[in-house]
C-alpha positions as CSV (number, residue, x, y, z in Angstrom):
1,D,80.4,-21.2,-18.2
2,N,81.5,-18.0,-16.4
3,E,78.3,-16.6,-14.6
4,L,78.8,-14.6,-11.8
5,P,76.4,-14.2,-8.9
6,A,73.4,-11.7,-9.0
7,P,74.3,-8.2,-7.5
8,S,72.8,-7.4,-4.1
9,T,71.2,-3.9,-4.4
10,V,70.4,-1.2,-6.9
11,D,70.1,2.2,-4.8
12,L,69.0,5.5,-6.5
13,I,71.8,7.9,-5.6
14,A,70.4,10.6,-2.8
15,A,71.0,13.6,-5.1
16,F,68.7,12.0,-7.9
17,D,65.9,10.9,-5.3
18,T,63.7,14.0,-5.3
19,G,60.9,12.4,-3.2
20,V,59.9,13.8,0.3
21,N,63.4,12.8,1.7
22,N,66.5,11.7,-0.3
23,S,66.2,7.9,0.6
24,D,62.8,7.3,-0.4
25,E,63.5,6.0,-4.0
26,V,61.1,8.6,-5.5
27,T,62.2,10.8,-8.2
28,Y,60.3,13.2,-10.7
29,L,63.5,12.5,-13.3
30,D,62.1,10.2,-15.9
31,N,65.3,9.4,-18.3
32,S,63.3,10.9,-21.0
33,S,66.6,13.0,-21.9
34,L,70.2,13.7,-20.8
35,A,68.9,16.4,-18.4
36,N,66.7,13.6,-16.8
37,R,69.0,10.9,-16.5
38,L,69.1,9.0,-13.1
39,Q,72.2,7.6,-11.2
40,F,72.2,4.4,-9.4
41,V,74.9,2.6,-7.1
42,V,74.8,-1.3,-7.5
43,T,76.5,-3.2,-5.0
44,D,78.3,-6.7,-4.5
45,V,79.4,-6.9,-8.1
46,T,82.9,-8.3,-9.2
47,S,85.6,-5.6,-9.8
48,G,86.0,-5.6,-13.7
49,A,82.6,-6.8,-14.4
50,T,80.2,-5.1,-16.7
51,V,77.1,-4.3,-14.8
52,H,74.0,-3.8,-16.9
53,L,71.1,-1.7,-15.5
54,Y,67.7,-2.3,-16.3
55,A,64.0,-0.8,-16.0
56,G,61.8,-3.7,-16.3
57,A,63.3,-5.6,-19.5
58,S,64.9,-2.6,-21.0
59,L,68.5,-2.1,-20.7
60,V,69.0,1.8,-19.6
61,G,72.9,1.8,-19.0
62,F,75.7,0.0,-17.9
63,A,79.3,0.5,-16.2
64,I,82.5,-1.3,-15.4
65,A,82.5,-2.3,-11.9
66,S,85.4,-0.8,-9.6
67,G,86.0,-2.9,-6.6
68,T,82.6,-4.3,-5.4
69,T,80.1,-1.4,-6.5
70,A,79.3,0.2,-9.9
71,T,77.8,3.7,-10.3
72,I,75.6,3.6,-13.4
73,T,74.2,6.9,-15.2
74,T,71.3,5.9,-17.2
75,D,71.4,6.7,-20.9
76,G,68.5,9.3,-21.0
77,L,66.9,7.5,-24.0
78,L,64.0,5.6,-22.6
79,D,61.3,7.8,-21.2
80,L,60.0,5.8,-18.1
81,S,56.4,6.8,-17.6
82,D,54.9,7.9,-14.0
83,G,54.6,5.2,-11.6
84,V,56.6,2.4,-9.9
85,H,59.4,0.6,-12.0
86,Q,61.4,-2.1,-11.3
87,I,65.1,-1.5,-11.6
88,T,67.3,-4.7,-11.5
89,A,71.1,-4.9,-12.5
90,R,73.0,-7.9,-13.6
91,Q,76.6,-8.8,-14.2
92,S,78.9,-10.3,-16.6
93,I,82.7,-10.8,-17.5
94,S,84.2,-11.2,-20.9
95,G,83.0,-14.4,-22.3
96,G,80.5,-15.1,-19.8
97,S,76.9,-15.2,-19.3
98,L,74.5,-12.4,-17.6
99,S,74.4,-13.2,-14.1
100,A,70.6,-13.4,-12.6
101,P,69.2,-10.2,-11.7
102,S,69.6,-8.2,-8.3
């Protein structure tokens, strides 16, 4: 089994954080279209791994890790309703299992 460890953190990039300040993880963007996509940085990933980003159980984006981070832009397909959403990341390498969630 080629399972990698879980990524450490998923952080909404400041330019997409539209709350009271740019680090409160609050945004009016809802991923309902290309214009409302979100961007996150996932840390403590394995270089070359595919990093998958989830809103709840729904896959909303992925990227290939460069070094120990991955920047992921959501797909603009799943409209996230107003309210709190659990955003997590998992990583995998070719032929391996998905890691535990962040």
